[in-house]
N, C-alpha and C positions, 0 to 999 in steps of 0.2 A: 485804696487798693491800687496795685500797679496793673496797668493795662498796656499791652504791647500789640501794635498792629503794623503791618507792612502797608504803607500808603504810597501809592504811585512809585513803587519799587524801593522805597526807603523805609527802614525800620524806625518806629517811634514808640518810646516807652514813657509813660507819665503816670504819676500818682494822682488818682482822681477819687472823688466820692463815688460810692456805689450807684448813686442815682443819676450820675452824669449821662446825659443823652449823647449818642454818637455824633450828632451834629455839633454839639458844644465841644466835644473832644477834638473834632476836626478843626473847628474855627478857633477855639480858645487855647487849646493845649498845643496843637500842631501849627496853628497860624495860617491855615489855608482857608481863605475867606470867600472863595468862589462858590462854595456850597452855601446857599442862602437859607435863612430861617424865615419862613413865610407865615405859617399858621399855627405851628406846634400841635396840630391835630391830624396830620396826615392827609389833609384835604387838598392841598395846593401842589405838592410835588416839587417845590423850589429846592428842597433839600435832597433830591434824588442823587444817589451815588451808586457805584457798583461794588457789591460785596461778594467776593469770590465769583465775579463775573455776572452776577444777577443784579438788576436794578432794584434798589430798596429806598424807602424814605427814611433818612437817617434821624428824623425827629421821633420815630416810633421805636427805636432800638436803643438799649443801654450800651454804652461803650464796653462794659464788663461782659456783656453777652457775646461780643465778637472778639474777645481777647485771642490773639494768636492768628487771626485771619487776615486775608488780603483785601485791600480796599483801593478803589480808583476813584478819584474825584475829577472834576472838570479840569483842574490844573495838570492832571496826568494824562489827559487825552491827546494833546498835541505831541508831535515828535520832539525829541531832545533838542533838535536844531531850530525849533520854533515853527516848523511846518504844521499847518493846521490838520487836524483829523478830517477825513472826508465829510463827516457830518457838520463839523464846524465850518468848513469851506462852503458846504451847501447852504447852511443858514445865512452865511455872509452873501453869497451870490444870489440867493432868492429872497433876501430881505425878510428872513424869518424871525426878526426880533424888532422890538420897538424900544421900550424903556430898558430892557435887558434883565430885569429882575428874575423872571421865570426861566430865562435862557439856559443857564447852566443845568438846571434840573430837567428842562425839556430836552436838551441835547443828550444828556445821559440816558434818559428814558428812550429817546429815539434810537440811540446806538444799540441799546438792549433789544428794542423792537426788531431792528434789522438783523441782529444776531439770530433771532427766532424766525423771522419772516424776511428773508433777504430782498425780495421784490414785491413789496406789499401793494395792495390796491389802495385807493383813497379811503375806502371804508375801513380797511384794516389799520391804516395809519390813524384815522380818527378814533377808532376803538382802542388801539394800542396806547394812545396818549391821553385817554379820557381821565386818567388820574392826575394829570398835570394841568393846572389852570394858568391862563394868560388873561390879564385884565385889559391889555392894550390892543391886541390884534383880534381879528375875526378868525384866527387860526388858518386862514387860507394860505398864507405864505409859509407858515410852519409846516403844513401838510405838503406843500409844494417842495420845500427843502428836503423833507424826509424822503419823499418819493424820488427826488433827484439823486440823493445820496444812495438810494437803493436801486437806481437805474430804472425805476418805473416811470411810466408816462401818464 
């Protein structure tokens, strides 16, 4: 079946099998590999993207289910001139990453969190990111980065 999505402002149409997961559509058909496949069970959040402005785990959605909708991946977060999104900059400045595998999904989830709660408390950040796992860090610098991006202390 043909699936058409607007991803990071560009329209993409591809013929895919009806069972194709959105994460595979993004990576295999469109070639955007910043969205990672971590668990295939929606437990880790490495595949988090924004679908019509809401954070979703792309390993839990069929590409056919979102035909005609708008998607933003980690590649579409920075400005066209390469200037980092404030959340990406905060992760960089606060050392909110280690191996980097969870980082794209974590950043996308954090951006969505700040859309809902612009100046979160530490507890709100921890609760807001609980669906995204990081095996390398103790989350301290990730939380610090999200709070910095939100202007919280």
